[in-house]
RONUTI-907041 format. One record per residue: residue in one letter; chain; x, y, z of N, C-alpha, C in turn. Coordinates in steps of 0.001 Angstrom, whole numbers. Example, Ala and Ser with C-alpha at 12.3 -4.5 7.8 and 13.67 -1.06 7.14 Angstrom:
! residues 2
<site a; A; <13190; -5690; 7800>; <12300; -4500; 7800>; <13200; -3300; 7800>>
<site s; A; <12850; -2250; 7080>; <13670; -1060; 7140>; <12900; 30; 7870>>
//
This chain:
! residues 240
<site x; A; <762; -1231; 69>; <11; -15; 21>; <863; 1264; -15>>
<site x; A; <2009; 1249; 837>; <2861; 2433; 798>; <3536; 2663; -530>>
<site x; A; <3943; 1591; -1111>; <4624; 1619; -2416>; <3600; 2165; -3480>>
<site x; A; <2393; 1685; -3453>; <1342; 2240; -4398>; <1178; 3670; -4221>>
<site x; A; <1147; 4084; -2951>; <840; 5592; -2676>; <2046; 6389; -3160>>
<site x; A; <3179; 5956; -3047>; <4385; 6631; -3582>; <4379; 6659; -5151>>
<site x; A; <3919; 5612; -5788>; <3813; 5523; -7239>; <2858; 6491; -7714>>
<site x; A; <1701; 6774; -7032>; <733; 7705; -7470>; <1273; 9132; -7369>>
<site x; A; <2324; 9288; -6582>; <2952; 10650; -6497>; <4173; 10781; -7415>>
<site x; A; <4371; 9800; -8229>; <5459; 9913; -9191>; <6843; 9260; -8826>>
<site x; A; <6812; 8719; -7573>; <8168; 8156; -7036>; <8280; 6743; -7563>>
<site x; A; <9580; 6349; -7429>; <9977; 5013; -7809>; <10339; 4219; -6512>>
<site x; A; <9386; 3614; -5866>; <9619; 2976; -4552>; <10439; 1693; -4596>>
<site x; A; <11093; 1526; -3559>; <11999; 232; -3381>; <11596; -156; -1955>>
<site x; A; <10968; -1344; -1879>; <10480; -1828; -570>; <11625; -2722; 18>>
<site x; A; <12177; -2382; 1196>; <13248; -3090; 1829>; <12705; -3457; 3214>>
<site x; A; <12231; -4749; 3418>; <11681; -5024; 4751>; <12759; -4928; 5835>>
<site x; A; <12387; -4273; 6924>; <13329; -4096; 8017>; <12756; -4658; 9377>>
<site x; A; <11575; -5344; 9239>; <10993; -5853; 10359>; <10479; -7281; 10081>>
<site x; A; <10880; -8285; 10819>; <10341; -9630; 10577>; <9435; -9887; 11838>>
<site x; A; <8230; -10233; 11580>; <7226; -10488; 12670>; <7249; -12005; 13024>>
<site x; A; <7245; -12235; 14272>; <7298; -13620; 14772>; <6342; -13694; 15984>>
<site x; A; <5665; -14815; 16213>; <4904; -14998; 17437>; <5752; -14865; 18759>>
<site x; A; <5275; -14496; 19786>; <6131; -14449; 21033>; <6622; -15731; 21311>>
<site x; A; <7730; -15860; 21987>; <8304; -17202; 22340>; <7288; -17932; 23212>>
<site x; A; <6626; -17201; 24066>; <5597; -17896; 24924>; <4135; -17318; 24482>>
<site x; A; <3405; -18158; 23803>; <2104; -17709; 23395>; <947; -17802; 24429>>
<site x; A; <1238; -18462; 25498>; <236; -18762; 26483>; <-437; -17557; 27165>>
<site x; A; <348; -16423; 27525>; <-260; -15250; 28048>; <-1351; -14644; 27185>>
<site x; A; <-1151; -14637; 25836>; <-2225; -14124; 24991>; <-3389; -15168; 24886>>
<site x; A; <-3059; -16329; 24829>; <-4152; -17381; 24713>; <-5028; -17367; 25981>>
<site x; A; <-4319; -17251; 27112>; <-5098; -17214; 28364>; <-6000; -16004; 28436>>
<site x; A; <-5530; -14756; 27962>; <-6244; -13622; 27995>; <-7489; -13764; 27047>>
<site x; A; <-7351; -14365; 25942>; <-8399; -14509; 24956>; <-9452; -15492; 25411>>
<site x; A; <-9044; -16472; 26206>; <-10020; -17510; 26785>; <-10879; -16703; 27781>>
<site x; A; <-10447; -15630; 28283>; <-11132; -14860; 29362>; <-11491; -13469; 28934>>
<site x; A; <-11766; -13241; 27649>; <-12167; -11928; 27139>; <-13385; -11332; 27876>>
<site x; A; <-14354; -12236; 28274>; <-15595; -11721; 28918>; <-15173; -10935; 30239>>
<site x; A; <-13918; -11111; 30816>; <-13663; -10570; 32038>; <-13038; -9043; 31804>>
<site x; A; <-12929; -8652; 30540>; <-12328; -7418; 30210>; <-13404; -6321; 29835>>
<site x; A; <-13252; -5143; 30233>; <-14117; -4113; 29831>; <-13776; -3595; 28415>>
<site x; A; <-12545; -3624; 28096>; <-12083; -3075; 26823>; <-10800; -3741; 26313>>
<site x; A; <-10610; -3796; 25024>; <-9423; -4387; 24436>; <-8894; -3199; 23535>>
<site x; A; <-7575; -2851; 23744>; <-6974; -1798; 23066>; <-5877; -2291; 22055>>
<site x; A; <-6135; -1936; 20808>; <-5241; -2397; 19758>; <-4307; -1250; 19304>>
<site x; A; <-3070; -1577; 19278>; <-2065; -432; 19018>; <-1444; -634; 17611>>
<site x; A; <-1808; -1610; 16916>; <-1189; -1757; 15594>; <-2023; -2805; 14772>>
<site x; A; <-1919; -2739; 13450>; <-2601; -3731; 12676>; <-1989; -5096; 12984>>
<site x; A; <-738; -5213; 13202>; <-138; -6498; 13492>; <-713; -7124; 14804>>
<site x; A; <-1012; -6239; 15772>; <-1655; -6800; 16983>; <-3047; -7369; 16668>>
<site x; A; <-3714; -6634; 15806>; <-5101; -7170; 15374>; <-4943; -8514; 14737>>
<site x; A; <-4072; -8631; 13776>; <-3947; -9872; 13022>; <-3588; -11046; 13957>>
<site x; A; <-2536; -10709; 14817>; <-2097; -11830; 15642>; <-3125; -12210; 16650>>
<site x; A; <-3887; -11340; 17111>; <-5013; -11640; 18060>; <-6118; -12565; 17457>>
<site x; A; <-6391; -12231; 16149>; <-7432; -13071; 15460>; <-6870; -14416; 15071>>
<site x; A; <-5577; -14471; 14815>; <-4955; -15711; 14516>; <-5090; -16678; 15759>>
<site x; A; <-4813; -16123; 16920>; <-4910; -16954; 18131>; <-6341; -17252; 18502>>
<site x; A; <-7240; -16334; 18238>; <-8602; -16685; 18408>; <-9081; -17881; 17597>>
<site x; A; <-8667; -17864; 16334>; <-8968; -19056; 15543>; <-8336; -20290; 16050>>
<site x; A; <-7103; -20199; 16694>; <-6511; -21443; 17247>; <-7449; -21933; 18322>>
<site x; A; <-8117; -21119; 19080>; <-9027; -21449; 20264>; <-10388; -21809; 19694>>
<site x; A; <-10636; -21756; 18393>; <-11900; -22076; 17899>; <-12882; -20974; 18053>>
<site x; A; <-12420; -19754; 18137>; <-13267; -18504; 18280>; <-13149; -17608; 17165>>
<site x; A; <-14001; -16640; 17159>; <-14005; -15665; 16165>; <-14360; -14270; 16752>>
<site x; A; <-14862; -13263; 15879>; <-15056; -11946; 16371>; <-16118; -11888; 17502>>
<site x; A; <-16950; -12925; 17407>; <-18023; -12823; 18563>; <-17505; -12908; 19920>>
<site x; A; <-16288; -13442; 20045>; <-15562; -13498; 21372>; <-15374; -12124; 22047>>
<site x; A; <-15309; -11125; 21190>; <-15002; -9715; 21617>; <-16298; -8985; 21984>>
<site x; A; <-17427; -9709; 21820>; <-18770; -9161; 22062>; <-18919; -8442; 23326>>
<site x; A; <-18480; -9013; 24528>; <-18624; -8414; 25795>; <-17764; -7041; 25973>>
<site x; A; <-16753; -6951; 25133>; <-15798; -5864; 25384>; <-16031; -4731; 24445>>
<site x; A; <-15728; -3511; 24956>; <-15494; -2409; 24035>; <-14066; -2492; 23418>>
<site x; A; <-13942; -1907; 22269>; <-12730; -1978; 21531>; <-12163; -569; 21144>>
<site x; A; <-10884; -414; 21355>; <-10214; 827; 20987>; <-9038; 582; 19954>>
<site x; A; <-8861; 1517; 19156>; <-7824; 1437; 18126>; <-7075; 2623; 18001>>
<site x; A; <-5781; 2514; 17631>; <-4917; 3553; 17389>; <-4787; 3755; 15896>>
<site x; A; <-5248; 4955; 15379>; <-5136; 5143; 13948>; <-6185; 4455; 13069>>
<site x; A; <-6430; 5128; 11888>; <-7452; 4625; 11029>; <-7151; 3195; 10441>>
<site x; A; <-5778; 2968; 10131>; <-5426; 1695; 9613>; <-5738; 569; 10508>>
<site x; A; <-5458; 746; 11838>; <-5730; -267; 12860>; <-7258; -471; 12904>>
<site x; A; <-8049; 605; 12905>; <-9515; 500; 12887>; <-10031; -272; 11721>>
<site x; A; <-9461; 51; 10552>; <-9927; -658; 9299>; <-9602; -2149; 9344>>
<site x; A; <-8358; -2494; 10006>; <-8053; -3881; 10000>; <-9071; -4651; 11010>>
<site x; A; <-9550; -3950; 12016>; <-10556; -4523; 12921>; <-11790; -4727; 12053>>
<site x; A; <-12152; -3863; 11261>; <-13401; -3979; 10481>; <-13291; -5138; 9462>>
<site x; A; <-12040; -5337; 8972>; <-11810; -6591; 8080>; <-12079; -7783; 8771>>
<site x; A; <-11972; -7761; 10146>; <-12232; -9115; 10960>; <-13644; -8956; 11527>>
<site x; A; <-14374; -8071; 11183>; <-15852; -7977; 11660>; <-16062; -7201; 12911>>
<site x; A; <-15069; -6275; 13330>; <-15250; -5548; 14500>; <-15159; -4026; 14178>>
<site x; A; <-16188; -3321; 14684>; <-16034; -1791; 14584>; <-15594; -1279; 15931>>
<site x; A; <-14462; -538; 15888>; <-13902; 34; 17074>; <-14847; 1036; 17693>>
<site x; A; <-15039; 1069; 19117>; <-15864; 1955; 19784>; <-15195; 3428; 19749>>
<site x; A; <-13865; 3397; 19802>; <-13197; 4601; 19700>; <-11860; 4469; 18932>>
<site x; A; <-11475; 5511; 18120>; <-10264; 5418; 17362>; <-9504; 6696; 17639>>
<site x; A; <-8226; 6497; 18112>; <-7365; 7663; 18299>; <-6804; 8172; 17039>>
<site x; A; <-7030; 9393; 16593>; <-6706; 9826; 15232>; <-5176; 10169; 15209>>
<site x; A; <-4665; 10453; 16341>; <-3145; 10628; 16376>; <-2466; 9319; 16741>>
<site x; A; <-1418; 8900; 15955>; <-870; 7618; 16151>; <243; 7663; 17204>>
<site x; A; <-352; 7942; 18480>; <593; 7855; 19642>; <-173; 7256; 20843>>
<site x; A; <598; 6507; 21715>; <61; 5929; 22793>; <-731; 6935; 23742>>
<site x; A; <-182; 8103; 23811>; <-834; 9150; 24626>; <-2245; 9425; 24157>>
<site x; A; <-2392; 9586; 22842>; <-3645; 9847; 22265>; <-4690; 8713; 22459>>
<site x; A; <-4135; 7482; 22346>; <-5120; 6342; 22559>; <-5494; 6292; 23989>>
<site x; A; <-4583; 6469; 24987>; <-5027; 6540; 26391>; <-5995; 7547; 26575>>
<site x; A; <-5908; 8729; 26175>; <-6853; 9732; 26308>; <-8165; 9361; 25772>>
<site x; A; <-8229; 8790; 24603>; <-9539; 8299; 23976>; <-10156; 7189; 24801>>
<site x; A; <-9312; 6309; 25278>; <-9890; 5244; 26228>; <-10477; 5770; 27464>>
<site x; A; <-9798; 6653; 28067>; <-10314; 7278; 29336>; <-11568; 8004; 29175>>
<site x; A; <-11647; 8757; 28065>; <-12822; 9439; 27754>; <-13994; 8470; 27539>>
<site x; A; <-13701; 7382; 26878>; <-14806; 6402; 26609>; <-15190; 5709; 27880>>
<site x; A; <-14298; 5356; 28732>; <-14602; 4659; 29973>; <-15222; 5567; 30972>>
<site x; A; <-14989; 6812; 30949>; <-15453; 7617; 31995>; <-14654; 7437; 33338>>
<site x; A; <-15335; 6835; 34309>; <-14563; 6499; 35512>; <-13786; 5129; 35243>>
<site x; A; <-12515; 5268; 35101>; <-11711; 4053; 34793>; <-11357; 3174; 35993>>
<site x; A; <-11647; 3614; 37145>; <-11296; 2960; 38317>; <-11802; 1482; 38358>>
<site x; A; <-10968; 498; 38444>; <-11333; -962; 38419>; <-11670; -1494; 37133>>
<site x; A; <-11634; -757; 36041>; <-11913; -1297; 34667>; <-10682; -2126; 34266>>
<site x; A; <-11015; -3256; 33517>; <-9949; -4129; 33149>; <-9791; -3868; 31637>>
<site x; A; <-8586; -3626; 31161>; <-8216; -3326; 29800>; <-7139; -4333; 29263>>
<site x; A; <-7318; -4925; 28190>; <-6403; -5819; 27640>; <-5661; -5117; 26490>>
<site x; A; <-4368; -5211; 26453>; <-3619; -4610; 25416>; <-2662; -5605; 24736>>
<site x; A; <-3137; -6307; 23673>; <-2213; -7195; 22978>; <-1375; -6431; 21951>>
<site x; A; <-138; -6586; 22136>; <786; -5617; 21353>; <2156; -6343; 21146>>
<site x; A; <3121; -5659; 20643>; <4476; -6118; 20396>; <5179; -6355; 21829>>
<site x; A; <6071; -7298; 21776>; <6763; -7648; 22987>; <7389; -6450; 23563>>
<site x; A; <8109; -5666; 22719>; <8757; -4399; 23132>; <8007; -3186; 22572>>
<site x; A; <7561; -2317; 23390>; <6817; -1223; 23073>; <6876; -138; 24176>>
<site x; A; <6505; 1071; 23869>; <6466; 2144; 24838>; <5437; 1754; 25874>>
<site x; A; <5644; 2240; 27195>; <4787; 1840; 28244>; <3812; 2857; 28556>>
<site x; A; <3719; 3936; 27767>; <2823; 5193; 28171>; <1445; 4816; 28192>>
<site x; A; <880; 3894; 27303>; <-501; 3585; 27356>; <-883; 2823; 28635>>
<site x; A; <-167; 1704; 28997>; <-674; 1098; 30215>; <-311; 1891; 31437>>
<site x; A; <651; 2604; 31454>; <930; 3373; 32595>; <-94; 4462; 32874>>
<site x; A; <-531; 5119; 31725>; <-1516; 6170; 31848>; <-2857; 5508; 32371>>
<site x; A; <-3192; 4368; 31872>; <-4495; 3662; 32328>; <-4362; 3251; 33788>>
<site x; A; <-3199; 2719; 34154>; <-3083; 2481; 35615>; <-3163; 3557; 36456>>
<site x; A; <-2510; 4674; 36041>; <-2610; 5962; 36929>; <-3992; 6414; 37038>>
<site x; A; <-4871; 6046; 36098>; <-6310; 6405; 36269>; <-7169; 5416; 37046>>
<site x; A; <-6496; 4354; 37519>; <-7146; 3423; 38222>; <-7547; 2131; 37535>>
<site x; A; <-7212; 2042; 36327>; <-7681; 846; 35537>; <-6558; -244; 35743>>
<site x; A; <-7050; -1501; 35454>; <-6130; -2639; 35414>; <-5764; -2922; 33960>>
<site x; A; <-4544; -2675; 33630>; <-4138; -2796; 32204>; <-3295; -4036; 32089>>
<site x; A; <-3754; -5034; 31474>; <-3051; -6311; 31177>; <-2311; -6243; 29794>>
<site x; A; <-1025; -6162; 29802>; <-252; -6117; 28607>; <209; -7452; 28364>>
<site x; A; <-120; -8009; 27016>; <242; -9341; 26693>; <949; -9329; 25402>>
<site x; A; <2100; -9982; 25147>; <2753; -9948; 23899>; <1975; -10730; 22902>>
<site x; A; <1619; -10022; 21752>; <973; -10760; 20566>; <1976; -11106; 19546>>
<site x; A; <3163; -10426; 19485>; <4136; -10703; 18548>; <5387; -10133; 18902>>
<site x; A; <6480; -10426; 18337>; <7761; -9806; 18486>; <8405; -9432; 17199>>
<site x; A; <9209; -8392; 17123>; <9833; -7957; 15859>; <11244; -8217; 15972>>
<site x; A; <11805; -8810; 14926>; <13178; -9040; 14808>; <13790; -8387; 13604>>
<site x; A; <15057; -7944; 13638>; <15661; -7335; 12496>; <15916; -8310; 11383>>
<site x; A; <16037; -7965; 10075>; <16387; -8851; 9028>; <17798; -9254; 9113>>
<site x; A; <18097; -10274; 8422>; <19509; -10675; 8313>; <20269; -9595; 7481>>
<site x; A; <21540; -9375; 7670>; <22226; -8462; 6896>; <22103; -8516; 5432>>
<site x; A; <22068; -9844; 4989>; <21985; -9980; 3532>; <20768; -9372; 2883>>
<site x; A; <19693; -9204; 3691>; <18490; -8632; 3113>; <18668; -7130; 2796>>
<site x; A; <19509; -6428; 3538>; <19777; -5046; 3259>; <21060; -4820; 2460>>
<site x; A; <21732; -5846; 1977>; <23007; -5652; 1293>; <22748; -4755; 64>>
<site x; A; <21701; -4988; -720>; <21555; -4093; -1960>; <21338; -2697; -1581>>
<site x; A; <20631; -2522; -396>; <20380; -1110; 53>; <21709; -456; 368>>
<site x; A; <22557; -1237; 1108>; <23850; -720; 1518>; <24598; -183; 233>>
<site x; A; <24624; -1053; -743>; <25367; -642; -1951>; <24737; 637; -2629>>
<site x; A; <23460; 723; -2616>; <22726; 1793; -3217>; <22984; 3095; -2389>>
<site x; A; <23056; 2976; -1071>; <23259; 4115; -297>; <24685; 4656; -385>>
<site x; A; <25646; 3715; -500>; <27038; 4035; -683>; <27238; 4755; -1970>>
<site x; A; <26435; 4418; -2978>; <26609; 5046; -4311>; <25731; 6334; -4471>>
<site x; A; <25026; 6720; -3430>; <24334; 7923; -3410>; <23035; 7781; -4420>>
<site x; A; <22500; 6569; -4462>; <21358; 6370; -5384>; <19965; 6282; -4749>>
<site x; A; <19910; 6579; -3458>; <18578; 6605; -2783>; <18252; 8061; -2317>>
<site x; A; <17280; 8604; -2936>; <16851; 9985; -2699>; <16297; 10107; -1246>>
<site x; A; <15468; 9220; -850>; <14647; 9427; 404>; <14387; 7989; 990>>
<site x; A; <14235; 8051; 2305>; <13955; 6832; 2997>; <12819; 7121; 3980>>
<site x; A; <11708; 6399; 3917>; <10511; 6508; 4871>; <10853; 5742; 6150>>
<site x; A; <10786; 6474; 7250>; <10867; 5786; 8530>; <9532; 5760; 9231>>
<site x; A; <8922; 4612; 9196>; <7440; 4527; 9525>; <7222; 3958; 10906>>
<site x; A; <8259; 3750; 11685>; <8090; 3291; 13117>; <9503; 3301; 13763>>
<site x; A; <9496; 3340; 15071>; <10730; 3270; 15874>; <11449; 1933; 15565>>
<site x; A; <10620; 875; 15414>; <11238; -480; 15176>; <11959; -463; 13783>>
<site x; A; <11259; 261; 12829>; <11928; 335; 11526>; <13340; 983; 11547>>
<site x; A; <13426; 2038; 12344>; <14668; 2692; 12487>; <15691; 1827; 13255>>
<site x; A; <15276; 1315; 14407>; <16173; 442; 15175>; <16653; -708; 14307>>
<site x; A; <15831; -1415; 13567>; <16178; -2586; 12803>; <17120; -2279; 11603>>
<site x; A; <16699; -1111; 10960>; <17490; -715; 9845>; <18916; -428; 10232>>
<site x; A; <19089; 335; 11319>; <20448; 692; 11778>; <21236; -582; 12250>>
<site x; A; <20495; -1560; 12831>; <21138; -2783; 13295>; <21555; -3590; 12066>>
<site x; A; <20756; -3599; 11035>; <21194; -4394; 9817>; <22314; -3745; 9063>>
<site x; A; <22350; -2443; 9052>; <23395; -1691; 8348>; <24726; -1661; 9035>>
<site x; A; <24598; -1805; 10423>; <25843; -1910; 11172>; <26293; -495; 11685>>
<site x; A; <27490; -411; 12184>; <28051; 815; 12823>; <28107; 2012; 11882>>
<site x; A; <28226; 1780; 10584>; <28335; 2867; 9720>; <26934; 3354; 9215>>
<site x; A; <25953; 2895; 9851>; <24569; 3259; 9374>; <24333; 4782; 9295>>
<site x; A; <24745; 5604; 10308>; <24582; 7087; 10203>; <25199; 7628; 8935>>
<site x; A; <26396; 7194; 8610>; <27113; 7760; 7530>; <26424; 7415; 6205>>
<site x; A; <25978; 6175; 6174>; <25281; 5639; 4922>; <23952; 6362; 4766>>
<site x; A; <23195; 6440; 5781>; <21878; 7067; 5685>; <21921; 8591; 5533>>
<site x; A; <23095; 9217; 5802>; <23202; 10637; 5619>; <23153; 10998; 4186>>
<site x; A; <23353; 10081; 3266>; <23239; 10467; 1862>; <21799; 10571; 1367>>
<site x; A; <20813; 10147; 2227>; <19455; 10130; 1752>; <18661; 11194; 2647>>
<site x; A; <17430; 11665; 2122>; <16520; 12461; 2938>; <15771; 11499; 3747>>
<site x; A; <15934; 11568; 5065>; <15238; 10734; 6018>; <13847; 11448; 6305>>
<site x; A; <12807; 10770; 6077>; <11446; 11209; 6515>; <10755; 10360; 7501>>
<site x; A; <10406; 10995; 8565>; <9793; 10260; 9718>; <8323; 10462; 9815>>
<site x; A; <7647; 9398; 10256>; <6170; 9357; 10375>; <5732; 10217; 11627>>
<site x; A; <6656; 10574; 12572>; <6159; 11276; 13717>; <7282; 11477; 14788>>
<site x; A; <7061; 12168; 15879>; <8089; 12607; 16770>; <8724; 11447; 17454>>
<site x; A; <7948; 10361; 17866>; <8533; 9224; 18411>; <9556; 8605; 17602>>
<site x; A; <9258; 8343; 16346>; <10174; 7781; 15423>; <11389; 8651; 15216>>
<site x; A; <11124; 9956; 15117>; <12214; 11006; 14947>; <13152; 10881; 16151>>
<site x; A; <12632; 10818; 17354>; <13455; 10699; 18615>; <14338; 9533; 18552>>
<site x; A; <13774; 8471; 18101>; <14580; 7198; 18126>; <15687; 7395; 17045>>
<site x; A; <15379; 7947; 15875>; <16382; 8126; 14803>; <17565; 8974; 15422>>
<site x; A; <17164; 10062; 16040>; <18250; 10928; 16582>; <19065; 10288; 17649>>
<site x; A; <18421; 9405; 18490>; <19173; 8652; 19425>; <20231; 7750; 18858>>
<site x; A; <19967; 7358; 17504>; <20861; 6395; 16828>; <21772; 7310; 15941>>
<site x; A; <21823; 8515; 16105>; <22808; 9317; 15314>; <22352; 9725; 13933>>
<site x; A; <21106; 9618; 13606>; <20547; 9954; 12262>; <20059; 11420; 12330>>
<site x; A; <20001; 11955; 11052>; <19551; 13376; 10774>; <18243; 13174; 10011>>
<site x; A; <17157; 13462; 10706>; <15817; 13484; 10060>; <15451; 14810; 9456>>
<site x; A; <15239; 14866; 8127>; <15030; 16158; 7504>; <13590; 16445; 7386>>
<site x; A; <12680; 15405; 7399>; <11218; 15600; 7212>; <10452; 14857; 8247>>
<site x; A; <9556; 15504; 8787>; <8655; 14872; 9884>; <7185; 15211; 9526>>
<site x; A; <6337; 14111; 9521>; <4950; 14285; 9104>; <4231; 15130; 10190>>
<site x; A; <3252; 15937; 9723>; <2432; 16618; 10681>; <1281; 15698; 11166>>
<site x; A; <861; 14864; 10248>; <-96; 13848; 10504>; <571; 12549; 10538>>
<site x; A; <528; 11863; 11749>; <1405; 10638; 12042>; <787; 9370; 11310>>
<site x; A; <755; 9376; 10064>; <323; 8248; 9255>; <1251; 8112; 7955>>
<site x; A; <1122; 6958; 7364>; <1946; 6786; 6091>; <1509; 7852; 5036>>
<site x; A; <259; 8152; 4770>; <-42; 9162; 3858>; <376; 10498; 4342>>
<site x; A; <519; 10743; 5659>; <1047; 11997; 6134>; <2532; 12177; 5877>>
<site x; A; <3318; 11137; 6073>; <4737; 11299; 5806>; <4959; 11381; 4297>>
<site x; A; <4197; 10687; 3509>; <4408; 10825; 2087>; <4151; 12252; 1661>>
<site x; A; <3050; 12838; 2125>; <2719; 14202; 1813>; <3763; 15115; 2307>>
<site x; A; <4253; 14970; 3445>; <5459; 15831; 3859>; <6598; 15660; 3006>>
<site x; A; <6951; 14531; 2579>; <8170; 14320; 1823>; <7917; 14909; 400>>
<site x; A; <6696; 14816; -136>; <6306; 15459; -1400>; <6508; 16909; -1319>>
<site x; A; <5981; 17542; -157>; <6168; 19003; 40>; <7687; 19437; 152>>
<site x; A; <8394; 18570; 762>; <9914; 18893; 872>; <10511; 18877; -372>>
<site x; A; <10151; 18067; -1434>; <10855; 18025; -2675>; <10372; 18975; -3643>>
<site x; A; <9307; 19723; -3344>; <8746; 20640; -4291>; <9652; 21819; -4556>>
//
């Protein structure tokens, strides 16, 4: 979808996967939570990957979208909400800003008095803690369970990119998540900042930008709207 969007703007996209998705080493915490969905007041989805993995495990248990019937559902961003509808679920609330802070605010507004409410958060093994921490501060019980883990690609996967960067043949790189930045730098190795300095780095939002800067990268473009269309639009504006 990202590549198609870039093509419509006249770009020549090159897709280089920097994240490999895997089930968590221990799937039982998620399975146990899904067996007890009726005990939760709300399920909060923070990515399309979290949605897909949750429904994969529901199918393992012989369940489907009806299992979420007793719960209200929250999503971060329109893409996550759409993925839920693909599985037959309409989110009760969708945070329009793709940040944990915005999702927490939306959930607390939906719940009203959050004290004692139980919220399930199926997400990546490693993620920012702002969502569960904010919910707990409001008195809710936030159960965070790993739905998947992200691993960097093997160096051979990015070898052609390394060569293209060294030759100055990549005009821009979209950084669409903190994990993308972390894994890209890990795959490129210690000279990642020097290699990536030859391209215009465009970030999807401030969290991703902060991670890039922590790793010594210079981000030239940051999206005002924290979505893939938002970062593509920002990049197009930059090159005009």
